[in-house]
C-alpha beads as a LAMMPS data file, in Angstrom:
LAMMPS data file: protein, C-alpha beads

272 atoms
271 bonds

1 atom types
1 bond types

-500.0 500.0 xlo xhi
-500.0 500.0 ylo yhi
-500.0 500.0 zlo zhi

Masses

1 110.0

Atoms # bond

1 1 1 365.487 -197.311 253.716
2 1 1 368.527 -197.396 251.451
3 1 1 369.341 -198.178 247.840
4 1 1 370.943 -201.573 247.237
5 1 1 371.082 -201.572 243.435
6 1 1 369.682 -199.763 240.440
7 1 1 369.602 -199.781 236.676
8 1 1 367.862 -198.100 233.781
9 1 1 364.471 -199.560 234.749
10 1 1 364.689 -200.603 238.403
11 1 1 365.869 -199.546 241.848
12 1 1 366.072 -201.961 244.785
13 1 1 365.699 -200.637 248.328
14 1 1 366.483 -202.317 251.632
15 1 1 363.511 -201.816 253.945
16 1 1 364.260 -203.543 257.213
17 1 1 364.017 -207.274 256.524
18 1 1 362.207 -206.637 253.225
19 1 1 363.338 -205.643 249.740
20 1 1 361.295 -203.140 247.758
21 1 1 361.968 -202.993 244.025
22 1 1 360.698 -200.055 242.010
23 1 1 359.954 -201.097 238.426
24 1 1 359.676 -198.494 235.685
25 1 1 356.952 -199.214 233.142
26 1 1 357.731 -195.962 231.306
27 1 1 356.001 -192.600 231.092
28 1 1 352.978 -190.913 229.587
29 1 1 352.414 -187.282 228.593
30 1 1 349.150 -185.600 229.544
31 1 1 347.852 -182.074 228.923
32 1 1 347.888 -179.693 231.929
33 1 1 344.122 -179.309 231.511
34 1 1 343.773 -182.658 233.297
35 1 1 344.424 -180.790 236.580
36 1 1 341.312 -179.568 238.368
37 1 1 340.651 -176.941 241.028
38 1 1 338.102 -177.294 243.806
39 1 1 335.455 -175.892 241.454
40 1 1 336.048 -178.809 239.093
41 1 1 337.411 -176.546 236.364
42 1 1 340.821 -176.837 234.729
43 1 1 343.553 -174.911 236.512
44 1 1 344.862 -171.720 235.002
45 1 1 348.559 -170.971 234.725
46 1 1 350.776 -173.541 236.403
47 1 1 353.527 -172.617 238.859
48 1 1 357.044 -172.451 237.414
49 1 1 357.981 -175.451 239.582
50 1 1 355.828 -177.723 237.395
51 1 1 357.953 -178.869 234.423
52 1 1 356.407 -179.443 231.014
53 1 1 357.589 -181.579 228.106
54 1 1 356.460 -180.029 224.830
55 1 1 353.629 -178.389 226.730
56 1 1 352.522 -181.578 228.486
57 1 1 352.818 -183.035 231.966
58 1 1 355.129 -186.054 231.926
59 1 1 353.948 -188.736 234.338
60 1 1 356.207 -191.602 235.337
61 1 1 354.489 -194.979 235.553
62 1 1 355.857 -197.300 238.242
63 1 1 355.066 -200.700 239.713
64 1 1 356.549 -202.124 242.925
65 1 1 357.704 -205.605 243.939
66 1 1 358.092 -206.408 247.637
67 1 1 359.662 -209.575 249.058
68 1 1 360.922 -211.033 252.314
69 1 1 363.038 -213.526 250.393
70 1 1 360.392 -216.235 250.536
71 1 1 357.077 -214.577 249.743
72 1 1 356.470 -211.662 247.423
73 1 1 353.793 -209.373 246.045
74 1 1 353.841 -207.313 242.852
75 1 1 351.854 -204.098 243.227
76 1 1 350.506 -202.968 239.844
77 1 1 351.639 -204.341 236.496
78 1 1 352.038 -201.473 234.024
79 1 1 350.315 -201.100 230.681
80 1 1 351.672 -204.025 228.611
81 1 1 350.811 -203.055 225.014
82 1 1 347.390 -201.668 225.920
83 1 1 348.367 -197.980 226.002
84 1 1 349.686 -197.989 222.425
85 1 1 352.594 -195.746 223.389
86 1 1 356.236 -196.680 222.701
87 1 1 357.224 -195.126 226.039
88 1 1 355.150 -197.663 228.017
89 1 1 355.018 -201.402 228.690
90 1 1 358.548 -201.804 230.052
91 1 1 357.703 -203.537 233.334
92 1 1 358.697 -206.996 232.019
93 1 1 362.126 -205.649 231.030
94 1 1 362.360 -204.002 234.451
95 1 1 361.659 -207.324 236.185
96 1 1 364.346 -209.004 234.070
97 1 1 366.835 -206.230 234.840
98 1 1 366.139 -206.637 238.572
99 1 1 366.633 -210.425 238.369
100 1 1 363.012 -211.223 239.246
101 1 1 361.508 -214.342 237.663
102 1 1 357.942 -213.333 236.822
103 1 1 356.921 -216.990 236.498
104 1 1 357.420 -217.268 240.279
105 1 1 355.118 -214.356 241.174
106 1 1 352.019 -215.790 242.869
107 1 1 350.397 -212.616 244.241
108 1 1 349.629 -209.408 242.367
109 1 1 347.948 -206.451 244.069
110 1 1 346.227 -203.885 241.857
111 1 1 345.716 -200.337 243.133
112 1 1 342.896 -199.672 240.669
113 1 1 341.374 -200.615 237.348
114 1 1 343.020 -198.143 234.949
115 1 1 344.982 -199.529 232.001
116 1 1 348.451 -198.440 233.145
117 1 1 348.045 -200.457 236.362
118 1 1 346.172 -203.636 235.457
119 1 1 346.885 -204.344 231.768
120 1 1 350.299 -205.883 232.459
121 1 1 348.615 -209.031 233.765
122 1 1 348.432 -210.034 230.089
123 1 1 351.596 -209.954 227.951
124 1 1 351.590 -208.408 224.452
125 1 1 351.307 -211.862 222.874
126 1 1 348.037 -212.481 224.757
127 1 1 349.469 -214.957 227.264
128 1 1 349.309 -214.556 231.039
129 1 1 352.345 -212.522 232.067
130 1 1 352.778 -214.332 235.408
131 1 1 352.674 -218.077 234.902
132 1 1 352.478 -218.919 238.610
133 1 1 349.746 -216.414 239.425
134 1 1 347.426 -217.582 242.222
135 1 1 345.747 -214.395 243.499
136 1 1 345.006 -210.901 242.197
137 1 1 344.000 -208.524 244.971
138 1 1 341.914 -205.568 243.828
139 1 1 339.291 -203.209 245.201
140 1 1 335.787 -204.657 245.135
141 1 1 334.564 -201.583 243.268
142 1 1 336.960 -202.216 240.375
143 1 1 336.460 -205.925 239.666
144 1 1 334.386 -205.178 236.555
145 1 1 337.664 -204.608 234.666
146 1 1 338.262 -208.379 234.528
147 1 1 336.448 -208.969 231.254
148 1 1 337.604 -209.237 227.659
149 1 1 341.367 -209.590 227.526
150 1 1 341.561 -209.841 231.326
151 1 1 338.765 -212.444 231.627
152 1 1 341.174 -215.421 232.051
153 1 1 342.366 -213.862 235.336
154 1 1 338.908 -213.400 236.839
155 1 1 338.816 -216.706 238.711
156 1 1 341.828 -215.627 240.764
157 1 1 340.572 -212.157 241.714
158 1 1 340.257 -211.488 245.455
159 1 1 337.933 -208.471 245.936
160 1 1 339.005 -206.088 248.699
161 1 1 335.970 -204.504 250.373
162 1 1 337.602 -203.669 253.708
163 1 1 341.028 -203.556 255.288
164 1 1 342.581 -207.013 254.874
165 1 1 346.022 -208.592 255.337
166 1 1 347.579 -210.031 252.176
167 1 1 350.476 -211.532 254.115
168 1 1 352.331 -210.883 257.371
169 1 1 353.646 -207.519 256.168
170 1 1 351.237 -206.198 253.523
171 1 1 347.734 -204.877 254.184
172 1 1 345.194 -203.767 251.572
173 1 1 343.312 -200.585 252.534
174 1 1 340.372 -199.293 250.433
175 1 1 340.762 -195.604 249.514
176 1 1 337.983 -194.920 246.990
177 1 1 337.855 -191.672 245.075
178 1 1 340.101 -191.942 242.060
179 1 1 338.085 -195.057 241.220
180 1 1 335.438 -196.833 243.309
181 1 1 337.913 -199.604 244.133
182 1 1 341.104 -197.588 244.519
183 1 1 343.252 -199.390 247.106
184 1 1 346.451 -198.515 248.973
185 1 1 348.857 -201.229 250.105
186 1 1 350.542 -200.737 253.471
187 1 1 353.889 -202.510 253.858
188 1 1 355.309 -202.804 257.387
189 1 1 358.838 -203.725 258.382
190 1 1 361.188 -203.115 261.284
191 1 1 362.352 -199.980 259.448
192 1 1 358.920 -198.339 259.295
193 1 1 355.821 -198.223 257.126
194 1 1 355.566 -197.837 253.352
195 1 1 352.318 -196.820 251.638
196 1 1 352.125 -197.892 248.000
197 1 1 349.376 -195.475 247.070
198 1 1 348.576 -195.865 243.387
199 1 1 347.098 -192.704 241.843
200 1 1 346.694 -190.646 245.003
201 1 1 348.965 -188.040 243.352
202 1 1 349.532 -187.571 239.618
203 1 1 351.706 -184.437 239.511
204 1 1 354.126 -184.459 242.446
205 1 1 355.600 -181.029 241.670
206 1 1 352.152 -179.521 242.326
207 1 1 349.888 -181.734 244.410
208 1 1 352.083 -182.005 247.488
209 1 1 352.283 -178.234 247.801
210 1 1 348.606 -177.888 246.791
211 1 1 346.924 -181.181 247.785
212 1 1 343.418 -179.897 246.995
213 1 1 344.251 -179.927 243.282
214 1 1 342.504 -182.923 241.707
215 1 1 342.811 -184.860 238.439
216 1 1 340.249 -184.989 235.660
217 1 1 340.034 -188.781 235.842
218 1 1 339.337 -188.858 239.581
219 1 1 335.906 -190.484 239.498
220 1 1 334.850 -188.612 242.638
221 1 1 337.105 -185.585 243.040
222 1 1 335.899 -184.681 246.549
223 1 1 336.435 -188.225 247.767
224 1 1 339.871 -188.369 246.100
225 1 1 340.863 -185.109 247.830
226 1 1 339.766 -186.483 251.196
227 1 1 341.715 -189.712 250.667
228 1 1 344.830 -187.739 249.661
229 1 1 344.551 -185.476 252.724
230 1 1 344.255 -188.462 255.066
231 1 1 347.189 -190.324 253.524
232 1 1 349.443 -187.266 253.484
233 1 1 348.709 -186.672 257.156
234 1 1 349.768 -190.246 257.923
235 1 1 352.885 -190.034 255.787
236 1 1 354.135 -186.924 257.552
237 1 1 354.666 -189.017 260.670
238 1 1 358.055 -190.528 261.580
239 1 1 359.318 -193.687 259.865
240 1 1 356.753 -193.436 257.068
241 1 1 357.532 -193.679 253.355
242 1 1 355.515 -193.479 250.141
243 1 1 355.778 -195.307 246.815
244 1 1 353.741 -193.726 244.048
245 1 1 352.761 -194.943 240.603
246 1 1 353.183 -191.431 239.199
247 1 1 355.899 -190.055 241.446
248 1 1 359.096 -189.484 239.453
249 1 1 360.748 -192.887 238.970
250 1 1 361.825 -194.701 241.062
251 1 1 359.046 -193.027 243.028
252 1 1 359.958 -193.828 246.653
253 1 1 360.121 -190.888 249.045
254 1 1 359.555 -189.298 252.444
255 1 1 356.841 -186.711 253.048
256 1 1 357.134 -183.732 255.394
257 1 1 354.827 -180.850 256.231
258 1 1 355.608 -177.565 254.478
259 1 1 353.442 -174.509 255.066
260 1 1 349.842 -175.340 254.196
261 1 1 350.953 -178.353 252.193
262 1 1 353.672 -180.965 252.084
263 1 1 357.125 -181.505 250.627
264 1 1 358.582 -184.610 248.998
265 1 1 362.098 -185.957 249.515
266 1 1 363.042 -188.722 247.085
267 1 1 365.202 -191.542 248.465
268 1 1 366.909 -192.020 245.096
269 1 1 367.482 -189.487 242.294
270 1 1 364.653 -189.468 239.732
271 1 1 365.350 -191.246 236.462
272 1 1 365.118 -188.977 233.448

Bonds

1 1 1 2
2 1 2 3
3 1 3 4
4 1 4 5
5 1 5 6
6 1 6 7
7 1 7 8
8 1 8 9
9 1 9 10
10 1 10 11
11 1 11 12
12 1 12 13
13 1 13 14
14 1 14 15
15 1 15 16
16 1 16 17
17 1 17 18
18 1 18 19
19 1 19 20
20 1 20 21
21 1 21 22
22 1 22 23
23 1 23 24
24 1 24 25
25 1 25 26
26 1 26 27
27 1 27 28
28 1 28 29
29 1 29 30
30 1 30 31
31 1 31 32
32 1 32 33
33 1 33 34
34 1 34 35
35 1 35 36
36 1 36 37
37 1 37 38
38 1 38 39
39 1 39 40
40 1 40 41
41 1 41 42
42 1 42 43
43 1 43 44
44 1 44 45
45 1 45 46
46 1 46 47
47 1 47 48
48 1 48 49
49 1 49 50
50 1 50 51
51 1 51 52
52 1 52 53
53 1 53 54
54 1 54 55
55 1 55 56
56 1 56 57
57 1 57 58
58 1 58 59
59 1 59 60
60 1 60 61
61 1 61 62
62 1 62 63
63 1 63 64
64 1 64 65
65 1 65 66
66 1 66 67
67 1 67 68
68 1 68 69
69 1 69 70
70 1 70 71
71 1 71 72
72 1 72 73
73 1 73 74
74 1 74 75
75 1 75 76
76 1 76 77
77 1 77 78
78 1 78 79
79 1 79 80
80 1 80 81
81 1 81 82
82 1 82 83
83 1 83 84
84 1 84 85
85 1 85 86
86 1 86 87
87 1 87 88
88 1 88 89
89 1 89 90
90 1 90 91
91 1 91 92
92 1 92 93
93 1 93 94
94 1 94 95
95 1 95 96
96 1 96 97
97 1 97 98
98 1 98 99
99 1 99 100
100 1 100 101
101 1 101 102
102 1 102 103
103 1 103 104
104 1 104 105
105 1 105 106
106 1 106 107
107 1 107 108
108 1 108 109
109 1 109 110
110 1 110 111
111 1 111 112
112 1 112 113
113 1 113 114
114 1 114 115
115 1 115 116
116 1 116 117
117 1 117 118
118 1 118 119
119 1 119 120
120 1 120 121
121 1 121 122
122 1 122 123
123 1 123 124
124 1 124 125
125 1 125 126
126 1 126 127
127 1 127 128
128 1 128 129
129 1 129 130
130 1 130 131
131 1 131 132
132 1 132 133
133 1 133 134
134 1 134 135
135 1 135 136
136 1 136 137
137 1 137 138
138 1 138 139
139 1 139 140
140 1 140 141
141 1 141 142
142 1 142 143
143 1 143 144
144 1 144 145
145 1 145 146
146 1 146 147
147 1 147 148
148 1 148 149
149 1 149 150
150 1 150 151
151 1 151 152
152 1 152 153
153 1 153 154
154 1 154 155
155 1 155 156
156 1 156 157
157 1 157 158
158 1 158 159
159 1 159 160
160 1 160 161
161 1 161 162
162 1 162 163
163 1 163 164
164 1 164 165
165 1 165 166
166 1 166 167
167 1 167 168
168 1 168 169
169 1 169 170
170 1 170 171
171 1 171 172
172 1 172 173
173 1 173 174
174 1 174 175
175 1 175 176
176 1 176 177
177 1 177 178
178 1 178 179
179 1 179 180
180 1 180 181
181 1 181 182
182 1 182 183
183 1 183 184
184 1 184 185
185 1 185 186
186 1 186 187
187 1 187 188
188 1 188 189
189 1 189 190
190 1 190 191
191 1 191 192
192 1 192 193
193 1 193 194
194 1 194 195
195 1 195 196
196 1 196 197
197 1 197 198
198 1 198 199
199 1 199 200
200 1 200 201
201 1 201 202
202 1 202 203
203 1 203 204
204 1 204 205
205 1 205 206
206 1 206 207
207 1 207 208
208 1 208 209
209 1 209 210
210 1 210 211
211 1 211 212
212 1 212 213
213 1 213 214
214 1 214 215
215 1 215 216
216 1 216 217
217 1 217 218
218 1 218 219
219 1 219 220
220 1 220 221
221 1 221 222
222 1 222 223
223 1 223 224
224 1 224 225
225 1 225 226
226 1 226 227
227 1 227 228
228 1 228 229
229 1 229 230
230 1 230 231
231 1 231 232
232 1 232 233
233 1 233 234
234 1 234 235
235 1 235 236
236 1 236 237
237 1 237 238
238 1 238 239
239 1 239 240
240 1 240 241
241 1 241 242
242 1 242 243
243 1 243 244
244 1 244 245
245 1 245 246
246 1 246 247
247 1 247 248
248 1 248 249
249 1 249 250
250 1 250 251
251 1 251 252
252 1 252 253
253 1 253 254
254 1 254 255
255 1 255 256
256 1 256 257
257 1 257 258
258 1 258 259
259 1 259 260
260 1 260 261
261 1 261 262
262 1 262 263
263 1 263 264
264 1 264 265
265 1 265 266
266 1 266 267
267 1 267 268
268 1 268 269
269 1 269 270
270 1 270 271
271 1 271 272
């Protein structure tokens, strides 16, 4: 997997006969008290390796576009204007920067129902952001999000209740825990396997080394820990890669075992 091009808001990777484009929607700052130990309580003092911005954790927010040159799938859509933060909602600019015509996107895959992943289906002016949209793949446990502003999309939602192929090279895999419908998308090419894993990890400088650390907004923290452990074990195998919504942008990396935990090796330098 190698970098073909990059810019302020995107990085394009060659992945065998596929292209994977990381799209930066922006970043959000969260208090460290969002991190939870196995007892469900907020963690105490953080390791020095965990950077803070004005006392907060800074989480990148990424979406990913995958194409074989003919077919494509956009995995997650960013926050649009729904987060009410000036640092968010940049995914449309990222698509433009990468030369991707969003009117030609027919398939969107949502990892889960939270605002910074699904809200970008609707543009700030209230119109549908993807004029050619035909299908929205999302976990069956999260389909209740398609009401209100997202109601016009509901007739194109494809609920994912079990492992299912989206196309010849992308498979949806339910991984409940963070939300009931949290879903990972497995992308296979001749170069290996990429797991686009949504919110499996929120704080990469901590949760790879200490994967039992959970997040306050994990709906079922025990189930989220189990899902993370299983995915990390897979990713430590050869020819496996990860793309994470909250890994440091552009958020594509290799995972290796390290002591009782894991280590992360980014394939492109993180964007500040």
